[in-house]
N, C-alpha and C positions, 0 to 999 in steps of 0.2 A: 504493499501500500504506500502511496506518494501521501506525506502530508506536507501542507503548506503552512509555515511558524513564521509569524509576525510577532514584533517585540515591539511596542512604543517605549521609545525613549535609548536613543544609543546610550547612554551610561549602564544600562541595565544587560547589555549584551555581554562583556566578562561574566556578571554574577550569574546569569541563568547558562550560561554555556553547559558547565558541568552537570545542570539540572536537564537539559537537553540531552547530553551526549549519555545519562541516566537511564534513556530509553531502551538502549541496548541495540540500537538501530542505526544506520549509518547516516551520518550527517553533512549536508553539503551547505554551506553558508553563499548565498548567491547575493553581494554587495551591489549595491545602487551603481549605476556607470556614472562618472564623473568627467568624461572626457567632453568638451566642449560641443554642444549640438546634441549631444544625446538628451532621448526622447523616454517618454514612459514605453512608448512601442519597442525602443531598443533592451530596454528591460525585461518587457515581454518576451521577447525574443529570447534574450539571455536566457530566461525559466524555463522556455522551451527546449531549447538545446541542453537545458542540465538533464530536466525530465526525461527526453529522449535517451539521453546517453545511460541512464539507471532503470532497469527493468525491475528492482529487487526492491524492497521495503527501504524507503530513505525518508527523511526529514529534510526539506527544503527550506531554509532558515534566511529572512531578508530583513535589511534593516530599511530599507524602503519608509517614510513616513506615514503614507495614506495608500497602501499598495489591494486597496478594497476593490476597484474596480480591474484591475488586472487578475486578482483572484478570482472574481467574478468570470472571467473569461475561462480560466484555466481550469475551472470547477465545472465548466460547461462544456470544457472539449474532453472529458472522462469522469463519468459517474464516479469512479472509484476513487479520486481524491477527495480528501478531507481537508480541513482546515481548523490551526489553533492558534488562536488570539490572545496575547496577555498584554492587557490594557493596563492603562492610569485612571483610578478612579477621578472623582472633581477634586477632590483635596490632594489629592498627591499631584495631578497633573497640573493646578493652577499652581500650587507651591514650586515645582521644577522650573515652571518659567518666570514666575517669579523673583525665585532665586538666581537664574540667569540675568535678571534685570528688566524684565517686561513690568510695565504698570498693571495693576489687578485689574482693569479693564479688559486690557489687551490679551491678559495671561486668560482672563476668562472667555473671552469671544474665540480663541484660539483653540481653546479645548470644546469648546461648543461646536466649532465647525469640524474638528476630525472626529469628536463623537459621534454625530447626527449621520456623516460617512459609515463611521462603524455601525451603528445602530441599524441602519437601512441596510446593509450587505449582512448582517448577522441572522436581522427577519426572512431574508429572501433564500439563506442559505441554514436555515435552524439545525436540519436534521444530518448539515454534514460538517457543523460548526462548532467547536468550544470557544466557550469566552471565559478567561479566567483574570482575575484583578492580581496586579501585578506585588500589591502588600500582601495579597495572602500567599500568593505563591513564595515570597519570600519567607514567610512567617510557619509557614506547613509545605514545603517540597515535598517531603513521601506522601502527603494526600494527593498534591496535584500527580503524581507520577502513578499512585495508586489509581487514581480516576481516570487520568488519559489511557496508561495500559490497560484499563478493561474498556475504553471507549472504542482504542484503536486496535485491540488484541494485540498489543505488543509484549510478547510473552518474556522477552529477557530483559525488562526494566528491574533494575538494581534499587531496592527500597531501603539498604542500607545508611545510604548518605547522610552527613547529619545537616542540620539548617544552614543556610546558606550564610554570608554575611547581609547586614543591611546595608544597602545603597541608596536608600530613599531619602529626599531633603530633610534637611536641618527642620526639627521640631518647631522652629518659631513660623518656618513659611509653611509647615504643615497645618500649624494653628488659623496662620490668617487664610490658606488655601480652603479649608475647612469653613470657615466663617463664612467666607464669599460665597461659599459652596452652598450652604445653610441661606442665605441672606436673596440668594436670586433665585428665583422660580424656575426658569428655564432651564440652570443648571442642574436643580435639585428634583426637576420632571425627567431629563436626560439622563442623571445618575439611578434614579429610579429602575428606568427601564433597562438600561445596561444591566444593573446588580439584577435584574429580576430573568434577565436573561443568562445569567456566568454563572458556571459550576461552582455551587458552594463547597467550600474547605473548611468541614467542622471544628479541626483542631483548630482552625487560624483565630476562630472567635471566642476558644475556654479562655476567657480570664476569670481569675478567680478572685474574689475581694480581698480575702485574706492577703494574699499574694501582693495584691497593690496596694494594702493598707502598710505592709512591710516596707516595698520599695519607696512607697512616699514617707515613711518614719525615717528609713536610713538619709534619703534625699534633703529631708529638712536638717537631720544631724549633720548633714555636708556643708549645707549652708551656714549654717550658724559657726561652725567649726571654722570656715573660712573667713566669716564675718570678724570672730576671734582673731585669728592669724593674721588677718589687715591689723586690725587695732594694738594688737601686740606688737608687730612692725613696727609701727609709727611711734608707741610708746619708745622702743628700745632704739630708734635712730633720734626720737629727742633727746633721750638720755645719756647717748654717745656724744651729741652735739654739746649738751650741758657741761660733760665732761671735760670735750676740749677746752671750753672757754674756761675753766676752770683751773686746767693745768696750765694754760696761757697766762692767765691771771698770775697764777703763783710762780710763774719762771720771770716774768715781770718784777714782783716784788724781791725776788731775790738778786735780780741785777741790780735792782736800787741799792738792795744792803750794801752786796758788793762794793759798787760805787762808793757809798757811803762810808765804809772800810776804808779803802784807798786813800780818798781825801782828807780821812780825821787827821792825818799826821801834817800833811800839807797847810792846811789852813788852821787858822783857829778860831773859833767861835765864842765871841764874846758872853754868849747866854750858855754854852755848853749844854744845849738842848738836843745835838746828837745822840748821844746813847742812849736817851729817853725815845728818841724817834725810829734807831735801831729796835730796838725792844719793841715798838709797837708793830713793826713791819714784820718781825719775826714771831709776832703774836698772830697776825694777820696769814702768816703763810700758813701756821700748823692749823689754822682754823678751816683753811680753804683746802687744806691735803685732806683733812677730817671731810670736808663735804665732797671731795674728790672721789675718795675712798666709798662713800655712800652712793654716791652716783655711779660708780662703777659696780659697785655688786649689785646695783639696783637694775644697770642694764644687762648684767649677765644671767641675772634672773628672768627678765624680760624673753632675753634670746633662748634660753632653755625653754621657755613656758610656749616659743613660737615656733622653736624645732618641734615639741610634743606634740603642737595643736597641728604641724604641715602632716608629720607621722600620722597621727590621728586621721584627719582627714583623706590621706593616702590611702589608708586601711580601709575607709568608708570608701573610698571610689573602685576602690577592689572589691569589695563586698557586693556593690551595684552592679559591677559587669560579671561576676560570679553568677548574681540570682538573674540577671538577665538572661545569661547562658544559659543556667540551670532551668528557668521557665520556658524557652524554646525547645531545649530540649525535651524537657519532661511533656510539653504538648505534642510536640512529634512523636513521641514512643507510646503514645496513646494506640495509634493506628498500628504499633507493633505488637501489642499483646497478643500471645500466642493461645488459640482456641481451647476449650476445654478438652480432659482427655476422652470423656467419654462421646462429645458430641462427633458426629459424622462428618466429613469433610465434604462440604458445599459440592453439588455436582455441577459442571457448565453449563450455562445456557446455550440451548439452540445455536448453533452458528459460531461458537467461539471454539476456540481449542485451549486443551487443557494447560492450567498455568503449569510453570517450573516453580519447584519449590526450590528456594535459598537457601544455603546452611545459616544458622543462625549467627548474628555479628559478633565480635568479640566484647565481652559483657566491658564496660566503663567502671572508673571508681564511682561515679555519682549513680544512686540507683531511683529511679522515676518513682517505683510503686513506693519505695522507703517514704520518700519525700513528700508525695500525694498523700499517704497515708497521717503523715505529720503532719499537713496544712489541715487536712478535714478534722483530726482530733483535736489543733488549736482551734477552729470553729467552733468546734462542738463546747467546748470547755468556755470558751469565753461568753458563749449564748446562754450558760447554765444556770447564770444569777449565784452560782457555788463560788466563781473564781473572780476575786477583786484583784484587777488591773494594779490600782495603784498601791493598794495594799501589800500585794506580794511584790512588788518593786522598794517600799520602804522596809521590809521585813529582810529584803536579799539585797545587801549591798553589790556583792560581786555581779549580779543581773543589772542593776542599773546602771554600774560604772562601765560596763561592757556595753551598753546601750544594746543589749538584745534584745526580742522581741518577749515580753514576759509569758503569753500564753503557749508560745511555741516552746520556750525555755522549760516549763513546766511539765508539759505533756512529754518532751525530749528527756528530759533528767531530772527535773524539780521533785514529781511528785513519786517517783521511784525512790529518791534520795531522803523523802520523808518531809518536804517543804510543804507547809500548808497551802493550800489554792487560797484561802481567805479565812475572816474570821468565823464564817458557819462550817467550813468542811475541814478536819485533822485529817493529813494525809498519811502522816506517823501513825493516828490509832486506828485508822480503815484498814492499813497493811498488816497491824497487829492483830487485829480481830480475823483476820482473812488472810492465814498461811498461804492459802493456795493462791492468792492474788500476786504477794509479794513472791513467791517462788517461782511465778510465772514472768516474775520483771513487766506487770501490765501497770499503765499507769492508773492509780487508784482510783482518780474522779472519771477516768474516761472507763473504768470498769464499771463503776456505781449507774453513771448514767446510761450505760447500755445493756447491764447485766444486773446490776448489784439493788437496783431499785426496785424491779419488777420480783427481785428476788427476796425483797423484804430484809437486805440488809441494812445493817443501823449505820447514822453517821455521827461525828461527834465535834463538837466547836473547838474553836483553834483555842489550846491553853496559851 
């Protein structure tokens, strides 16, 4: 089968190339003709030559901006051809254009112009065309591979790849593009029409409240640390400047004392006040040295604080990057869950070739199932009314200092360590009363909420 592939936005070509190659079929890049005087007819002829030269199954990828008219002709020439289009939704397309320097009005109008042509083509060839949003393809590449492989009967698709790098526009432009898309009825209407025809990728939309709260909390902590770091840097710089001025004043006084001693024997002072003047200068030097010492100590303290805050900010940034990577991997891993042992393998639909089973991918250090289970238990505990977030932080200074999510810390470590969830639930007494729970290593509050309460097991207040 020949599949015509169009990807809106040249900057996505490099990121989506591994995804296109993962179909396991031959990939042919048909680049637009850049020779002076070249027309769309020249590109169409180039496509025809490539299609004619390859009789086996292959994907023909083009970087042409609006190849819809050309695709219409190519599909009409062979009923066996299919089409895959990865398009930019309104927020992404408008944001990319604004980031490139276009005005908001021009960016919206250009997206509308391209989108209308795409929608007209997709409606006319709905049975032979797949539409996929670029942001969902990047967020859920395995879902895209699975859906397209089933649609095009590609038996060699490799579903073991990890999520691709995100090459979407910067967040601020995404916000502007999304706001503009929501405010313009024409953009919103076209966006809804395209989304209705696009292939939905389930795992790309699975955002969990607990995960978002955790990322938002880390981001707020990062911003706060960066503000403290900047303020500390400014204070340390002011202290260093004050110390420099104090030292310079002390040097000036020392030079005055030296000059006074040198001229003492050469001149006679009828009032003989020079000795008293020297004593006053020496006292001022001693006082300035004390001030300089205090300022220097304060500057060193502020510098140490700035270094500490900078390291903490870097750690938080690393945590955010890791959290985002784990979130993407967890969302993508949901489609790789093996079927139950007792379930019979589904029979292929009529007209489809049986799929070739792939060997399981090597296990990574990150365990998506464990991570998802902990997230679910943290949400269960937080909503129970027996877990007091503020109380837990006040009673556990190490958790507060580390900046950890209290509910997640409790379900992962605190409950099993005998730390109480709140004033109304004593983890230690629940574990003492139920040694089977303690021996199994189950979080006491999670056990009570899921099993213990229905079994009539008692709970106690924190002592």
